[in-house]
C-alpha positions as CSV (number, residue, x, y, z in Angstrom):
1,M,71.1,146.5,44.0
2,A,67.9,148.4,43.2
3,N,69.7,150.8,40.8
4,G,71.2,147.8,38.9
5,Y,67.7,146.2,38.6
6,L,66.2,149.5,37.4
7,A,68.9,150.0,34.9
8,A,68.3,146.4,33.7
9,A,64.6,147.0,33.5
10,S,65.2,150.2,31.5
11,A,67.5,148.4,29.1
12,S,64.9,145.6,28.6
13,M,62.0,147.9,28.1
14,R,64.0,149.9,25.5
15,A,63.5,146.8,23.3
16,L,59.9,147.9,22.8
17,S,60.9,151.3,21.5
18,G,63.3,149.8,19.0
19,G,66.6,151.0,20.5
20,K,68.6,150.5,17.3
21,R,66.7,153.1,15.3
22,D,66.1,155.7,18.0
23,A,68.5,158.5,19.0
24,I,68.9,156.8,22.4
25,A,71.8,154.5,23.1
26,P,71.5,151.0,21.5
27,I,70.3,148.1,23.7
28,D,73.1,146.6,25.7
29,P,72.3,142.9,26.4
30,S,75.1,142.7,29.0
31,A,73.1,145.2,31.2
32,V,70.7,142.4,32.0
33,G,71.9,139.3,33.8
34,W,70.0,136.2,34.8
35,E,69.6,137.6,38.4
36,H,67.6,140.5,36.9
37,A,65.6,138.3,34.6
38,L,64.7,135.8,37.4
39,V,63.6,138.6,39.7
40,A,61.2,139.8,36.9
41,V,59.9,136.3,36.4
42,A,59.4,135.9,40.2
43,L,57.5,139.2,40.2
44,L,55.3,137.9,37.3
45,V,54.5,134.8,39.3
46,V,53.5,136.8,42.3
47,V,51.3,139.2,40.2
48,V,49.6,136.3,38.4
49,T,49.0,134.2,41.5
50,A,47.5,137.3,43.3
51,S,45.2,138.0,40.4
52,V,43.9,134.5,40.3
53,M,43.6,134.1,44.1
54,A,42.3,137.5,45.0
55,P,38.8,137.3,43.6
56,V,37.9,134.3,45.9
57,G,39.2,136.0,49.0
58,E,38.4,134.0,52.1
59,L,37.1,131.0,50.1
60,V,40.6,130.1,48.8
61,L,40.6,126.8,50.7
62,Q,37.2,125.8,49.4
63,F,38.1,126.4,45.8
64,L,41.8,125.4,46.1
65,P,41.8,122.4,43.7
66,M,40.1,124.5,41.0
67,L,42.4,127.5,41.6
68,L,45.5,125.3,41.3
69,E,44.2,123.9,38.0
70,I,43.6,127.5,36.7
71,L,47.0,128.5,37.9
72,F,48.6,125.6,36.1
73,V,46.9,126.5,32.8
74,T,47.7,130.2,33.4
75,F,51.4,129.4,33.9
76,A,51.4,127.1,30.9
77,T,50.1,129.9,28.7
78,L,52.6,132.4,30.2
79,A,55.4,130.0,29.5
80,V,54.8,130.0,25.7
81,P,56.4,133.4,25.0
82,F,59.5,132.4,27.0
83,V,59.8,129.1,25.1
84,V,59.3,130.7,21.7
85,L,61.9,133.4,22.4
86,G,64.3,130.9,23.8
87,V,64.1,128.8,20.7
88,A,64.4,131.9,18.5
89,A,67.5,133.1,20.4
90,A,69.0,129.6,20.1
91,W,68.1,129.3,16.4
92,S,69.7,132.7,15.7
93,R,72.8,131.8,17.8
94,Q,72.3,134.7,20.2
95,R,71.9,133.0,23.5
96,E,73.7,135.8,25.3
97,K,70.7,138.0,24.7
98,L,68.3,135.5,26.4
99,P,68.3,137.2,29.9
100,L,67.3,140.5,28.2
101,L,64.5,138.7,26.3
102,V,63.3,137.0,29.5
103,M,63.3,140.2,31.5
104,F,61.5,142.1,28.7
105,T,58.9,139.3,28.3
106,A,58.3,139.1,32.1
107,L,57.9,142.9,32.5
108,S,55.6,143.0,29.4
109,L,53.5,140.1,30.8
110,I,53.2,141.9,34.2
111,L,52.0,145.0,32.4
112,I,49.5,142.9,30.4
113,Q,48.3,141.1,33.6
114,V,47.8,144.4,35.5
115,T,46.0,146.0,32.6
116,S,43.7,142.9,32.3
117,L,43.0,143.0,36.0
118,V,42.1,146.7,35.9
119,L,39.9,146.3,32.8
120,S,38.1,143.3,34.4
121,L,37.1,145.6,37.3
122,F,35.1,147.5,34.8
123,G,33.5,144.3,33.5
124,L,35.6,144.1,30.3
125,S,36.7,140.7,29.0
126,T,40.0,141.2,27.3
127,S,41.5,137.7,27.1
128,T,41.5,137.4,23.3
129,A,42.8,140.9,22.7
130,L,45.6,140.3,25.2
131,I,46.8,137.3,23.3
132,G,47.4,139.6,20.3
133,V,49.1,142.2,22.6
134,T,51.4,139.5,24.0
135,A,52.2,138.3,20.5
136,Y,53.0,141.9,19.4
137,F,55.4,142.4,22.4
138,V,57.2,139.2,21.7
139,G,57.4,139.9,17.9
140,R,58.8,143.3,18.7
141,A,61.4,141.9,21.0
142,S,62.5,139.4,18.4
143,R,62.9,142.2,15.8
144,T,64.6,144.7,18.1
145,V,66.8,142.5,20.3
146,L,67.5,139.6,18.0
147,G,67.5,141.7,14.8
148,F,65.0,139.4,13.0
149,S,63.4,140.5,9.7
150,L,59.8,141.6,9.7
151,G,58.7,138.2,8.3
152,N,60.5,136.3,11.0
153,S,59.2,138.6,13.7
154,I,55.6,138.0,12.4
155,L,56.3,134.3,12.5
156,V,57.5,134.5,16.1
157,A,54.4,136.5,17.0
158,L,52.1,134.0,15.3
159,L,53.8,131.1,17.0
160,V,53.2,132.8,20.4
161,A,49.6,133.5,19.6
162,A,48.9,130.0,18.4
163,G,50.8,128.5,21.4
164,I,48.9,130.6,24.0
165,F,45.6,129.7,22.3
166,A,46.4,126.0,22.3
167,A,47.7,126.0,25.9
168,S,44.4,127.6,27.0
169,F,42.6,124.4,26.0
170,L,44.5,122.6,28.8
171,L,41.7,123.7,31.1
172,L,39.2,121.6,29.2
173,A,41.2,118.5,30.0
174,M,40.9,119.1,33.8
175,P,38.0,118.4,36.1
176,S,37.5,122.1,36.8
177,G,37.2,122.7,33.1
178,H,34.5,120.1,32.8
179,A,32.7,121.7,35.8
180,L,33.0,125.2,34.2
181,L,31.6,123.8,30.9
182,G,28.7,122.2,32.7
183,A,27.8,125.4,34.5
184,A,27.7,127.4,31.2
């Protein structure tokens, strides 16, 4: 089981290096099934929930309503790359590659979340830069896995960046967002 998951993770991360042009074996979408992709998404959910809940520690119950709203907005922004890649795969009639794209996106987002958490320990705010990094990863996946042209890959990346930016405004519509704006 673990060897199969690691082989699937390796196949999905090969999408970043551009498996078609390198000397390594081409990317095999059949190496990644939905069971592998859903494990990666579950791992992403755990990492994101821990990174949102951990800073408040023992005060979780006191801040639970606000934390749930922040988690809702966070998961809405994290859903954008999955939706854009799903639409891109359906548009290009390559639905069989969707588990590979989902796993690649989930592993990339885990890497981005962990990097953001580590950088925040040093007092660095990286939220805007990480939107660009996420857009790059998704654009790269659309080019490598789906075989999109450079222009179409840039369009996919721009859609992801705009979608994440727009989804982040959901917090302003919630009571916690109003409270955070009033505190600033």
